[in-house]
C-alpha positions in Angstrom: -0.2 -0.2 0.2 1.8 3.2 -0.7 2.0 6.5 1.2 -0.6 9.1 1.5 0.9 12.0 2.7 -1.0 15.7 3.9 -1.4 18.3 1.5 -1.0 22.2 3.0 -4.6 23.4 2.2 -6.8 21.8 5.9 -10.0 21.1 3.4 -8.1 18.5 1.7 -7.0 17.1 4.6 -10.0 17.0 6.1 -11.5 16.2 2.5 -9.3 12.7 2.9 -10.7 11.7 6.1 -14.5 12.5 5.3 -14.0 10.3 2.2 -12.6 7.1 4.4 -15.2 8.0 6.7 -18.2 8.8 5.0 -20.7 6.6 6.4 -18.9 7.0 10.0 -21.1 9.2 12.2 -19.0 8.6 15.0 -16.2 10.6 14.1 -16.1 14.2 15.2 -14.8 17.2 13.0 -14.0 20.2 15.2 -13.8 23.0 13.2 -11.9 26.4 15.3 -10.0 29.2 14.4 -7.9 31.6 17.0 -8.4 34.7 18.1 -7.2 36.6 15.3 -9.3 34.2 12.8 -6.3 34.3 10.6 -5.4 30.8 11.4 -7.9 27.8 10.7 -8.1 24.7 12.7 -9.8 21.4 12.4 -9.7 18.9 15.7 -10.8 15.5 14.2 -11.9 12.7 17.1 -14.3 9.8 17.7 -17.5 10.3 20.0 -16.8 8.5 24.0 -13.6 7.8 23.1 -11.8 11.3 24.1 -11.7 13.0 27.4 -13.7 15.8 26.8 -12.0 18.0 29.5 -8.7 17.1 28.5 -10.4 18.2 24.8 -11.8 21.6 26.6 -9.0 23.0 28.7 -5.5 21.4 27.4 -6.1 22.2 23.5 -9.1 24.2 22.5 -9.2 26.7 25.1 -5.0 27.6 24.7 -5.2 27.9 21.0 -8.2 30.0 20.9 -6.6 32.6 23.1 -4.6 35.2 22.6 -1.6 34.0 23.6 -0.9 32.9 20.4 -1.3 35.8 17.8 2.2 36.9 17.6 3.4 33.5 16.8 0.7 32.8 13.9 3.0 33.8 11.1 6.0 31.7 11.6 7.1 29.2 10.3 7.4 27.0 13.1 4.0 27.9 14.1 2.8 23.9 14.7 6.0 23.2 16.5 5.6 25.8 18.7 1.1 25.3 19.2 2.9 21.5 20.1 6.1 22.2 22.7 4.5 25.1 24.2 0.8 25.1 23.7 -0.9 21.8 23.7 -1.4 20.2 26.9 -1.0 16.6 26.6 1.0 14.3 28.1 2.0 12.6 24.7 2.4 14.5 21.0 3.5 13.1 18.1 3.6 14.5 14.6 3.0 12.7 11.4 2.9 13.1 8.0 1.4 10.1 6.5 -2.7 9.8 6.2 -2.4 6.2 7.3 -1.0 6.2 10.3 -2.9 9.0 11.5 -5.8 7.0 11.1 -4.4 4.5 13.2 -4.1 6.4 15.9 -7.3 7.6 15.2 -9.1 4.0 15.7 -7.3 4.2 19.5 -8.5 7.0 20.5 -6.3 10.0 20.0 -7.1 12.6 18.3 -5.9 14.5 14.7 -5.6 18.7 15.1 -5.0 20.1 11.5 -3.4 23.6 10.8 -3.7 25.1 7.4 -0.9 25.8 5.7 1.2 22.8 7.4 1.1 19.5 6.1 1.5 18.2 8.9 -1.5 16.7 11.6 -0.5 16.3 15.2 -1.6 13.7 17.1 -2.9 14.1 20.6 -3.3 11.7 23.2 -6.7 12.3 24.5 -8.4 8.9 25.0 -10.2 7.9 27.7 -11.0 3.9 28.0 -14.0 3.2 30.6 -12.3 0.4 32.0 -13.3 -2.6 33.9 -12.3 -2.1 38.1 -9.5 -4.2 39.5 -11.2 -7.3 41.1 -10.4 -10.6 42.4 -10.9 -12.6 39.2 -14.0 -14.7 38.9 -12.4 -17.7 37.7 -9.7 -18.0 39.9 -10.4 -17.7 43.8 -8.5 -16.6 46.6 -8.5 -17.9 50.5 -4.9 -16.8 50.7 -3.0 -14.4 48.5 -3.4 -11.3 46.5 -6.7 -10.6 45.3 -6.0 -8.4 41.9 -7.0 -9.5 38.6 -6.2 -8.2 35.1 -8.8 -6.0 33.3 -9.6 -5.4 30.0 -6.7 -2.3 29.2 -3.1 -3.7 28.4 -1.5 -0.6 29.9 -3.1 -1.4 33.5 -2.2 -4.8 33.4 1.2 -3.9 32.8 1.5 -1.6 35.6 0.2 -4.2 37.7 3.2 -6.4 36.9 5.3 -3.5 37.1 4.8 -2.8 40.5 5.7 -6.5 41.7 8.6 -6.4 39.8 10.3 -3.2 40.4 13.4 -3.8 37.9 15.2 -2.7 35.0 15.7 -5.8 33.9 12.0 -6.5 33.1 10.8 -6.4 29.3 8.2 -5.1 27.5 8.1 -5.6 23.7 4.7 -4.1 21.6 3.3 -5.3 18.7 0.4 -5.2 16.4 -1.9 -8.6 15.4 -5.0 -8.9 13.2 -5.2 -6.9 9.8 -8.7 -5.4 11.2 -8.1 -5.4 15.6 -4.7 -4.5 15.1 -5.0 -5.2 18.6 -2.1 -4.7 20.7 -0.2 -7.2 21.9 3.4 -7.1 24.2 5.9 -10.0 24.8 7.1 -9.1 28.7 10.0 -10.9 30.1 13.2 -11.1 32.9 16.3 -10.2 30.9 18.9 -12.0 33.2 16.5 -14.8 33.8 14.4 -16.0 30.3 16.8 -17.3 27.5 16.8 -15.5 24.8 16.0 -18.5 22.4 13.1 -19.3 24.2 12.5 -14.7 23.6 13.0 -14.9 20.0 10.7 -18.0 19.4 7.3 -16.3 21.2 8.6 -13.8 18.6 8.4 -15.7 15.4 5.2 -18.0 16.3 3.9 -14.4 17.3 4.9 -12.6 13.9 3.5 -15.4 11.9 0.2 -15.2 12.6 -2.0 -14.2 10.0 -5.8 -13.0 10.9 -7.5 -10.3 10.1 -8.6 -10.7 14.4 -7.7 -11.0 17.4 -10.0 -10.5 20.0 -8.7 -12.0 23.0 -6.0 -14.4 24.6 -7.4 -17.3 22.9 -7.1 -16.9 19.5 -3.3 -16.3 20.2 -3.0 -19.5 22.1 -4.0 -21.4 19.5 -1.4 -19.9 17.0 1.3 -20.5 19.3 0.8 -23.8 20.5 3.3 -26.5 19.9 0.5 -29.5 19.3 -2.6 -28.2 18.4 -4.8 -31.1 18.3 -3.5 -32.0 21.6 -5.7 -32.5 24.9 -2.9 -30.8 26.6 -2.1 -27.2 27.1 1.6 -25.9 25.8 0.9 -22.6 27.3 -1.0 -20.9 30.5 -3.3 -18.6 30.9 -4.0 -16.9 34.4 -5.8 -13.6 35.6 -3.6 -12.9 37.9 -0.6 -10.7 38.2 1.4 -12.2 41.0 1.0 -15.6 38.9 2.8 -14.0 36.2 5.3 -12.3 38.1 5.7 -15.3 39.8 6.0 -17.1 36.0 8.4 -14.3 35.1 10.6 -14.7 37.9 11.1 -18.4 37.0 12.3 -17.5 33.3 9.0 -17.3 31.4 7.6 -15.1 28.9 4.5 -13.4 29.3 1.9 -12.8 26.0 -0.4 -9.6 27.6 -3.0 -9.0 25.0 -5.0 -5.7 24.7 -9.1 -6.5 25.2 -8.6 -9.5 26.9 -7.9 -10.1 30.8 -6.3 -13.1 31.0 -2.1 -13.4 30.4 -0.2 -15.9 28.6 2.7 -17.3 29.9 4.7 -19.8 28.9 6.8 -22.4 28.3 4.3 -24.5 30.3 4.5 -28.0 31.8 2.5 -30.6 32.8 3.7 -30.0 36.9 1.9 -26.4 36.8 -1.3 -27.8 36.3 -1.2 -29.4 39.8 0.3 -26.1 40.8 -2.0 -22.9 42.9 -0.6 -19.9 44.1 -1.8 -20.6 47.5 1.4 -23.6 47.7 3.9 -20.0 48.1 1.4 -18.4 50.8 1.1 -21.0 53.1 3.0 -23.8 55.0 4.8 -26.2 53.0 3.1 -29.3 55.2 0.2 -27.9 53.5 1.4 -27.3 50.3 2.7 -30.5 49.5 -0.2 -32.8 51.2 -3.0 -30.2 48.9 -0.7 -31.1 46.0 -0.1 -34.8 46.6 -4.3 -34.2 46.8 -4.1 -32.7 43.1 -2.2 -35.6 41.8 -4.5 -38.1 43.4 -7.8 -36.5 41.7 -6.4 -36.7 38.4 -6.0 -40.4 39.0 -9.3 -40.8 40.0 -11.0 -38.6 37.7 -9.5 -40.1 35.1 -9.3 -43.8 35.9 -12.3 -44.6 38.5 -15.4 -45.3 35.8 -12.8 -47.6 33.7 -11.4 -49.7 36.5 -14.8 -50.0 37.8 -16.2 -50.8 34.3 -13.0 -53.2 33.9 -13.5 -55.2 37.3 -17.5 -55.7 37.0 -17.5 -56.6 33.7 -14.2 -59.0 33.5 -12.5 -58.8 36.4 -14.7 -60.3 38.9 -12.1 -62.6 40.9 -10.7 -58.9 42.2 -13.7 -58.5 43.9 -14.5 -59.1 47.7 -17.4 -61.3 47.0 -19.4 -59.2 49.5 -18.5 -56.4 47.4 -19.2 -57.8 44.5 -22.8 -59.7 45.6 -23.8 -55.8 46.5 -22.9 -54.6 43.6 -24.5 -57.3 41.3 -28.2 -56.6 43.4 -28.1 -52.9 43.3 -27.7 -54.0 39.0 -31.0 -56.1 39.1 -33.7 -54.5 37.2 -30.8 -52.1 34.8 -31.7 -51.9 31.6 -28.0 -50.9 30.3 -25.1 -52.6 30.7 -22.1 -51.2 32.2 -20.6 -49.4 29.9 -23.5 -47.5 28.9 -24.5 -46.8 32.3 -20.8 -45.1 33.4 -21.4 -42.9 29.4 -24.9 -41.6 30.5 -24.1 -40.5 33.5 -20.5 -38.5 33.2 -22.6 -36.8 30.3 -25.6 -36.3 32.7 -23.1 -34.6 35.1 -21.0 -32.3 32.6 -24.0 -31.3 31.3 -25.3 -30.8 35.3 -21.6 -28.7 35.9 -21.9 -27.1 32.7 -25.3 -25.6 33.1 -24.3 -24.1 36.5 -21.5 -22.3 35.0 -23.3 -20.2 32.1 -26.5 -19.7 34.3 -26.4 -16.9 37.2 -23.4 -17.2 39.1 -26.5 -16.7 42.4 -28.5 -19.4 41.6 -25.4 -21.6 39.5 -24.4 -23.9 42.6 -27.6 -24.4 43.9 -29.2 -25.3 40.5 -26.1 -28.1 40.4 -26.3 -29.3 43.5 -30.0 -29.9 43.1 -30.3 -30.9 40.0 -27.4 -33.9 40.8 -29.3 -35.3 43.7 -32.5 -34.5 42.3 -31.4 -36.4 38.6 -29.4 -39.0 40.5 -32.0 -40.0 43.0 -34.6 -40.3 40.4 -32.6 -42.4 37.8 -31.5 -44.9 41.1 -35.6 -45.4 42.0 -36.2 -45.5 38.2 -33.8 -48.6 37.8 -31.4 -46.4 35.3 -28.5 -46.8 36.7 -27.4 -48.3 39.7 -26.1 -47.2 43.1 -22.7 -47.7 42.9 -22.4 -46.2 39.4 -23.8 -43.0 41.2 -20.8 -43.3 43.7 -17.9 -44.1 41.2 -19.2 -40.7 39.5 -20.0 -38.7 42.1 -15.8 -39.6 42.8 -15.1 -38.7 39.2 -16.7 -35.2 39.6 -15.5 -34.2 42.4 -11.9 -35.0 42.0 -12.8 -33.2 38.6 -13.0 -29.8 40.3 -9.2 -29.8 41.9 -7.7 -29.8 38.7 -9.8 -27.0 37.1 -6.8 -26.0 34.4 -7.7 -29.5 33.3 -11.4 -30.1 33.6 -11.5 -30.2 29.3 -9.0 -32.5 29.0 -9.7 -35.1 32.1 -13.5 -35.2 30.6 -11.6 -37.2 26.9 -9.6 -38.7 29.2 -11.8 -40.5 31.2 -14.3 -41.5 28.0 -11.5 -43.0 26.1 -10.7 -45.0 29.2 -14.6 -45.9 29.6 -14.1 -47.1 26.3 -10.9 -48.8 26.1 -11.7 -51.1 29.4 -15.3 -51.4 28.0 -14.0 -53.8 25.0 -10.5 -55.1 26.8 -10.9 -54.4 30.8 -7.8 -53.5 32.6 -5.6 -54.4 29.8 -7.3 -51.7 28.1 -7.2 -49.1 30.5 -3.3 -50.4 31.3 -2.9 -49.3 27.2 -5.1 -46.0 27.3 -2.6 -45.2 30.1 0.8 -46.2 28.5 -0.6 -44.7 25.3 -1.3 -41.0 27.5 2.2 -41.2 29.3 4.2 -41.8 25.6 1.6 -38.9 24.2 2.9 -36.8 27.3 6.7 -37.2 27.0 6.6 -36.3 23.2 5.6 -32.8 23.8 7.7 -30.0 23.7 6.5 -26.2 25.0 8.6 -23.9 23.4 11.6 -26.4 22.8 11.0 -27.9 26.9 10.4 -31.0 27.8 6.4 -30.8 28.9 7.5 -33.5 31.3 9.8 -31.3 33.2 11.0 -32.1 36.6 8.5 -35.2 36.4 11.0 -38.0 34.9 14.2 -38.2 37.0 14.3 -38.4 40.4 18.4 -37.9 40.5 18.5 -34.6 40.6 16.8 -33.1 44.2 16.5 -30.0 42.1 13.2 -31.7 39.9 11.4 -32.8 43.0 11.8 -29.6 45.2 8.8 -28.2 43.6 7.4 -30.8 41.6 5.4 -33.9 43.6 6.2 -31.8 47.0 6.6 -28.1 47.7 9.7 -27.4 49.5 10.2 -24.5 52.1 11.3 -21.7 50.4 15.4 -21.8 51.7 15.7 -24.7 49.5 14.2 -23.7 46.7 17.6 -21.9 45.2 17.6 -22.7 42.3 15.5 -22.7 38.9 15.3 -25.2 36.2 18.4 -24.6 34.0 16.2 -25.8 30.8 14.1 -22.7 30.8 16.0 -19.8 32.8 19.5 -18.6 32.2 20.1 -17.1 35.6 19.8 -20.2 38.1 20.7 -19.1 41.5 17.9 -16.8 42.9 20.1 -15.4 45.5 22.0 -13.6 43.0 18.9 -12.7 41.9 18.0 -9.8 39.1 19.5 -6.5 40.6 18.1 -2.8 39.8 21.1 -1.7 39.5 
């Protein structure tokens, strides 16, 4: 696209905008003159995106005053207006029409003066933003309660308030041919590896799409395994989480218009780590983390193991228990496999409806719905009581792993299908395939099962299966960060 330049005739410059925005009633053309009436001015801006007080007090009134009469015939009159009259925090003089339009779109104002072939870009933007509140998706009992909002500069400031160091770097770029969404990469220079930073930049620069409205778009484009059930980057709404990841050598990607921030590389054990592990005593944190590992096993495997034992391996079940299960299944018309599949789907329907409806009635409806449907299904002999218990354990365990909720649904169903055909052998084959898949994944060159495949290096287990005390976690992982020792960390000097 060739560069369109401005003209010294103010009417020509205004007509350029009116031609492109002929059907746009949100564009305002505020014409005015100075006290002597010898100079014509025009301020172009978009309604509801500018601060009216700044427009009036810092731009219009000073230019219309008598103070500028003695300079109005100067060839440097535009510079005088920009440098000494207009009182805004950002001013830029541009001759390229396309760049002026780009600035107009984001809420800035364009000032034209008759006789000058440049336009002054004035930062008068004012966006109504959501207040900084606790994220609904990431509840906190102990720890900071601030959450990101939809304004990229606010989100960057929340990070800068926690990491006060010149080594914290922020790089901007625009993605999306139509939306021109501002995206930034954030990292700590002394800790993050250069090759990971370059790879993140390369993948962002390769994104070719007309619109980016949320970090979810970016997450799909930069994923190492887009067809995998497991994510290779993490999203969070909490500034303290992002800061913790940055201090480990990871890179954050912030998208304007989205309250979630991507951090990468992302490894499997991060599914089982939560912020509160680092804000409470390490004994409790370790216990809770082990519970999450147990929950992963229960939510993916309990239905498959139950089907395997009741259909193929009854000899492994105690006689009294087997008789009790057999008695409870009397009159149930469906095989165990179909019974489990129906209850898994019903449970997911109730869970999803509880998320989508009003937050005030969602939890109540979910609980009542589960109780009513479960009790009615048992009384109608559509499902057995043991199956209700199995699905209940599965569902409760799934709530301990909110980051992995979508992945575990598919794993659970696949394990159920394999167990229904091959019993425990099918379940074991499924587990082997799952581990082979996990060990084959990489996140920006980092093994996905990092810190989980070796017990030899003590550093690997200090924050993997357990959460060691802070005075023992003095080293970062060498594959992610280039500065390993926390005690000789980034300085402000």
